[in-house]
C-alpha positions in Angstrom: 56.2 76.5 35.6 54.5 73.4 38.1 51.4 72.2 39.2 51.4 73.9 42.7 52.5 77.4 41.6 49.2 77.5 39.8 47.0 76.8 42.3 48.0 80.6 42.9 46.5 81.2 38.8 42.7 79.8 40.5 42.4 82.7 42.3 42.9 85.3 39.7 40.3 84.5 38.1 37.3 87.0 37.6 35.9 87.2 40.1 32.6 88.8 38.8 32.7 85.6 36.1 33.7 83.3 37.7 30.2 83.0 39.9 27.7 80.6 38.9 24.5 83.0 37.9 27.2 85.6 36.0 28.8 83.2 34.0 25.6 81.6 33.1 24.2 84.3 32.3 26.5 85.7 30.4 27.0 82.6 28.4 23.2 82.8 27.7 23.8 87.0 26.8 26.4 85.9 24.6 25.0 83.5 22.0 22.2 85.8 20.8 22.0 89.4 19.9 20.0 90.4 23.0 17.8 88.7 25.1 14.0 89.7 27.8 15.0 89.4 31.7 12.0 86.9 31.9 13.7 84.4 29.7 17.1 84.9 31.3 15.1 83.9 34.7 13.1 80.8 32.5 16.3 79.7 32.0 18.7 80.3 34.7 16.1 78.9 38.0 16.9 82.6 39.6 14.3 84.1 41.4 13.5 88.1 40.3 15.5 89.8 42.7 18.0 87.5 42.6 18.3 87.9 38.7 18.1 91.1 39.1 21.0 91.8 41.2 23.4 89.9 39.3 21.9 91.7 36.5 23.5 94.8 38.0 27.2 93.8 39.7 27.6 92.9 35.3 26.2 96.1 34.7 27.7 98.2 36.9 31.0 95.7 35.7 30.2 97.1 32.2 29.3 94.1 30.6 26.2 94.5 29.9 24.0 97.0 29.1 20.5 97.0 30.5 17.4 98.5 28.7 13.6 99.4 29.7 10.8 100.1 27.7 7.8 98.6 27.3 5.8 96.6 25.6 2.0 97.9 25.4 1.3 98.7 29.2 3.8 96.2 30.2 7.6 96.7 31.5 10.5 95.3 29.5 13.4 95.1 30.6 16.9 94.1 27.9 19.7 92.9 28.4 22.6 92.7 26.1 26.7 91.5 26.5 29.0 94.9 26.0 32.4 94.3 23.8 33.6 94.0 27.4 31.7 91.6 28.8 32.9 89.2 26.2 36.2 90.0 26.1 35.7 89.0 30.1 34.0 86.2 29.3 36.9 84.7 26.4 39.9 85.8 29.1 38.0 83.9 32.1 37.6 80.9 29.6 41.2 81.1 28.7 42.2 82.0 32.2 40.5 78.5 33.4 40.8 76.3 30.5 45.1 77.4 30.9 43.7 76.5 35.2 42.9 73.6 35.2 45.5 72.1 32.0 48.3 72.8 34.4 46.5 71.3 37.8 47.6 67.7 39.0 45.3 64.6 38.1 43.4 63.7 41.5 44.5 60.3 41.6 47.4 60.3 39.8 50.9 60.6 41.5 54.0 62.8 40.1 57.0 61.5 38.8 60.1 63.4 41.1 63.1 64.5 38.5 
């Protein structure tokens, strides 16, 4: 398949995962058993509201689990990637790698056959 026909595959990337903040969240969660909301807030640099919004979308999509409890008298929110989240992240990586391999290199003129 030639490169121009692969360009459309960029549009087929999983948009739930593709958004940079959500991709970062999934990448962090994929490398830990469980992560506290405050840790993700610090690592991502996102505001509480923005992080909460992205977490809600990932939770609604079944990619993360959110567990709320208390540590003493303080609220504690813990996040964990689900099996579906791990699969979505792996599928996204594979799709993105394929798209990147097939796209033409900027500045390089393809030879015509």
